[in-house]
N, C-alpha and C positions, 0 to 999 in steps of 0.2 A: 504494500500500500504506500503510495506517495505521501510526502509531508502534507500536501494540500488535502488529499483524501482523508488522512488521519485527522487533520484539523476539522474538516467538515463533519466527520463522524463524531468527534468530541463535542462539537457545537450542537449537533442533532441530539446527542444523548443529554446534554445540559438543557436543551430546549424541552425535551421530553420529560425530564425530571420535574420541570415546572408545570407543564401542560397536561401530562398524563402519567402520573407516578406509577400506576400499576403496569403499564406497558414498558415503562422505563425499567422496572424491576424484572419484567419478563425478558427484556433484552440482556440484562446482566446474567440471567440464568440460561441464555442461549449460547451456542458455540461461538467462541471469541471471533473466529474468522467471518462470522455472519452478522456480527453486531452492528457494524457500520451501515450495512444495507437495511437491516431491520429498523434501526434507529431512524434512518431517513424516511422509510415507508411510514412508520408510526408517527413521526413528527409531521409529515405531510397530512396524515389523517387527522391529527390533532388540529392542524391549521384550518382545514376545511370544516371540521366539526364545530369549531368555535367561532365561525364567521359571524353568526348572529350576535354573539356576545361582544365582538369587537366592532362590528359595523352598526348594529342596532336598527338600521333602516334597510329595507330590501334592496334599493338601488345600489348603495355602496357595497352591500354584501354580494350582489350579482357581479359587480365590477371585480371584487377580490377573487371570486370563483372563476371569472373569465380569464384572469391573469394566469391561473393554474392551467386552465384548459388550453390557452394559447401556448403555454410552455410545453405541454404534452403533444400538442399538434404541430409544434415547430414553427409557430408564427409569433412567438413572443417578441416584444420590443425591449432592447437592452440586453445586458450581459447577465445570464443566469448564474454565473459563477459568483456574483456578488451576493447571492442568497445561498447560504450553506445548505439549507434544507432542499432547495431546488436543485442545486448542484449534486447533492448526495442522492436525491431521487433519480435524477437522470443517469447517474453512474450506476445505481442499482438496476435500473431498467436495462442498461446496456450490458452489464455484467451477467445478470440473471435472466435476461430475455423476458422481462415482465410484459404482459400485454397492455399496451397503452390504452386500448379501448376500455378495458376493465377499470383503469384508473380514471378515465374520462367519465365513465358511468358513475363512479363514486362521487365525482364532483357534481354531476347532474342530479344525483339523488339528494345532495345536500341543498339544492335550491328549495326543496320543500321546507327546510328549517327556517327559511327567511320569511315565511308567510304564516298566517294563522288558520289556513284551511285545514279542516279535519281529515283524517283518513276515513274513507267510506266504509271499509270492511276489513276483515282479517287478511284477505288476499292482498289488499293495498299495503297493509302493514308488513306482511311477509316480503312483498316486493321491495319496499323501502329498506328493510333489514338485509335482504339479499344483496342489494347494490352497495350497501355500506359495510355493515359488520361482517357478513359472510364473505364478501369479496376480500376484505382485509385479511381474514384468516387464510384464504386460498392464496393470496399474493405472498403472504409470509411463508406459507408452505413451499411455494415455488423457490423462494430464496434459500430455504433450508435444504430442500432436496427435490429438484424438478422431477427426478425419476419416480419419487414416491408420492408426490403431491396429489396426483389424480386418484390415488387409493383412499384419500381422506376427503374427497370432494363432498360426498353425501353428509358426512359428519360435520364438515365445515358449514354446509348450508343450514342444518338444523341448529348447530351451536351458535351461529351468528344471529339467528332469530331470538334464541334464548338470551343471548348477551345483549342484544338491542333492547329487548323488553325490560331486562333488569336495569339497563342504563336509563331508560325512559322513566321507570319507577323512581330511580334515585333523583332524577331531575324534575319530578312532577311538581314539587312546590314552586320551583322557578318557572316552569312552563305555565302553571296556573296563574301566577302573577302577571305573566305576559299576555295571557289569553290564548295560549297555545294548547292544543289537545292532540295527543298521539294515540289515545285510547280509541279504537275503531268504533264508528257509529253503530255498527250492528250489535256490538257487545253492549253499548249503552242502551239501545232500543230494547234489547232482551231483558234489561233490568228496569225498564220504565223511565229511562232518562234520555235527555238530549244534550247537546253540547253546552247550552247555557245553564241548564239545571246542574250539570256536573260541575262546571266551573264555579257556580254560585256556592256549592259545597254545603247546602243545608239539609238535603235528604240523605242523612248519614247511612241508613240501612241499605238503601239502593246503591249509594256510592261504594259502600263496602262490598256489596255483591259484584259490582262492575270491576272493582280492583281485584277481587279474588279471581274472577274469570280471566282477567288480563294476565295476572301472575300465573294462573293455571295454564294458560296458553304457552307462556314461557317455559314452565316446567315440563309441559308435554313435548316441546321441541328439545329441551335439554335431555329428556329421557330417550328421545329418538336419536339424538346425537351419540349418546352412550351405546345404543343398540346397533348403530351403524358399524360397518366393518372396522376392526381395530385400527386405530390411528398408528401408523408406523412410528417407531421411536425417533426416526430421523427428522420427522416434521412435528413432533409433539410440542416443541416449544411454541409453535404458532397457536396452539390451543391453551397455553398457560392462562391468559387473561379470562378465558371462559370459566375456569374453575371458581372465579369469584362471583359468578352470576347466581348460582344456586342459593346461597344464604340470603341474598337480596330477595329473590323470588319467593322463598318460603316465608320470610318475615313479612313481606308485603301481603301475602295471602292471609296471614294472621292479623295484621294491623288494620287492614281495610281502609276506612276513610281517614284514619290517622296519618296515612301516607301523604295526604295533602299538606300536612304541616310538620311532619316528623322526618328526620334524616334516617335512611335505612342503611347508611354506610357503616361497615364494620371498622373498628380501629385499624390503623395502619399496621400495627404489629400482627394482628390476626390475619390480615390479607397477605402479609409477607410469609407467615408460617404456612398458609394454605398454598401459596405458590411454590414454596420449597418442597412441601410434601408432594405436590402434584408432579414436579419435575423428577422426584426420586421414584415415585410409584408408577409414573406414566399413566395416571388416571386423573381425569378432570371431573 
């Protein structure tokens, strides 16, 4: 690795430590020769995932996402090497032959985050999760072992949905304050709610039922991911962050409407122990 590449990898890791601590730790538990590429991929994901937090309005957010799309399509203006995450991502694409279209689809999936439109049904939710969380697991698997990545594709698909739902449950208090809703409308309708009544937060019993169903959908996908063909040890590090989803989903199912106002996040030390246990046992 050249000095520039090493510097970019270090900056990507430092960026990740601030923006996505769990995936930062997952990088540290990954093979050392793969860390630079994984850090760049995860730092890119963190950048596009937090566009709403940084931009706050849809138009500036779309401009930020368009910058990344232009970079991947080879039409960017300016020198990408000035941005260590961009330079690291392009190097990872070149070295590991990552499919650019999958990365572009990840960007397009994040446009949804900029607006307050609800997800119509479970299929829409699964599509959103597939373009974002599931795709990220598959891309990380390609970095770790292109020969074995295809064998874990089914597990990655289901694991990504479970992980996405867990993440949305963690962020539900923030999303509610913004007027955002990721809980599909068909689940709300089945419990006698609509978007406005859920966000208002007054019908606690119905809200608890909706959250329980939402968390249950995540647990269903988590179970399917576990039942899928065994994940090869060579790509298991790509699944490390998934192991943190199950406690969140189970607690959300218990807490119900309290999720709107309560953090579901486990302490950092518990998450670290869970990651270490997973990498040793190769079970998420």
